[in-house]
Legacy VTK file of the C-alpha trace (Angstrom):
# vtk DataFile Version 3.0
C-alpha trace
ASCII
DATASET POLYDATA
POINTS 86 float
0.636 -20.009 -7.996
3.315 -17.940 -9.745
4.283 -16.317 -6.452
4.523 -19.740 -4.810
6.897 -20.930 -7.530
9.103 -17.849 -7.128
9.177 -18.107 -3.346
10.236 -21.755 -3.590
13.451 -20.596 -5.240
14.421 -18.734 -2.045
12.698 -20.510 0.829
12.233 -24.131 1.743
10.194 -25.733 4.496
12.061 -27.342 7.312
11.719 -31.090 7.648
8.299 -31.919 9.097
6.831 -28.405 8.669
3.228 -28.321 7.446
2.862 -26.939 3.912
-0.741 -25.894 4.572
0.229 -23.862 7.629
3.079 -22.193 5.746
0.731 -21.363 2.870
-1.851 -19.827 5.228
0.865 -17.757 6.894
2.074 -16.584 3.483
-1.473 -15.545 2.544
-1.873 -13.543 5.765
1.457 -11.788 5.307
0.634 -10.947 1.687
-2.779 -9.545 2.684
-1.122 -7.305 5.293
1.453 -6.108 2.763
-1.316 -5.323 0.284
-3.154 -3.209 2.892
0.092 -1.382 3.659
0.670 -0.767 -0.046
-2.783 0.796 -0.508
-2.317 2.957 2.593
1.068 4.201 1.366
-0.383 4.860 -2.108
-3.137 7.008 -0.550
-0.535 8.876 1.494
1.620 9.515 -1.562
-1.429 10.622 -3.564
-2.218 13.236 -0.895
1.389 14.477 -0.907
1.394 14.645 -4.710
-1.981 16.392 -4.848
-0.928 19.135 -2.483
2.484 19.538 -4.139
1.373 19.489 -7.791
-2.163 20.892 -7.676
-2.265 23.119 -4.579
1.478 23.996 -4.670
1.776 23.339 -0.929
4.486 21.179 0.633
3.002 18.422 2.812
5.087 15.768 4.550
3.995 12.184 5.228
2.860 12.872 8.773
0.693 15.809 7.660
-0.763 13.759 4.794
-1.645 10.906 7.161
-3.326 13.360 9.528
-5.326 14.835 6.635
-6.448 11.358 5.550
-7.889 10.685 8.987
-10.393 13.556 8.665
-13.205 13.360 6.139
-13.110 17.088 5.356
-9.395 17.018 4.407
-9.193 13.555 2.824
-8.984 13.546 -0.973
-12.131 13.081 -3.018
-12.322 10.759 -6.015
-11.989 13.779 -8.310
-8.827 14.897 -6.506
-7.331 11.408 -6.803
-8.067 11.526 -10.545
-6.236 14.868 -10.800
-3.163 13.251 -9.225
-3.349 10.354 -11.700
-3.693 12.678 -14.701
-0.614 14.695 -13.612
1.689 11.662 -13.550
LINES 1 87
86 0 1 2 3 4 5 6 7 8 9 10 11 12 13 14 15 16 17 18 19 20 21 22 23 24 25 26 27 28 29 30 31 32 33 34 35 36 37 38 39 40 41 42 43 44 45 46 47 48 49 50 51 52 53 54 55 56 57 58 59 60 61 62 63 64 65 66 67 68 69 70 71 72 73 74 75 76 77 78 79 80 81 82 83 84 85
């Protein structure tokens, strides 16, 4: 839709390339980027929580490790504390 119109300003299909295939590829790439965005947002929320609430410096690698364990992953309440601090 709107994204398609914007992308058309920068990219054009080569002669004979299938529009349907290009559209499906675009959808897959966008879905992957969206997953990455949510993952990075969770990572940043953990870093922010520990820095602003717990007053502990945590780097990205430590935050990712914490997220992989249920006992150290943030709860919904902790996420809300991060949101209210920004």
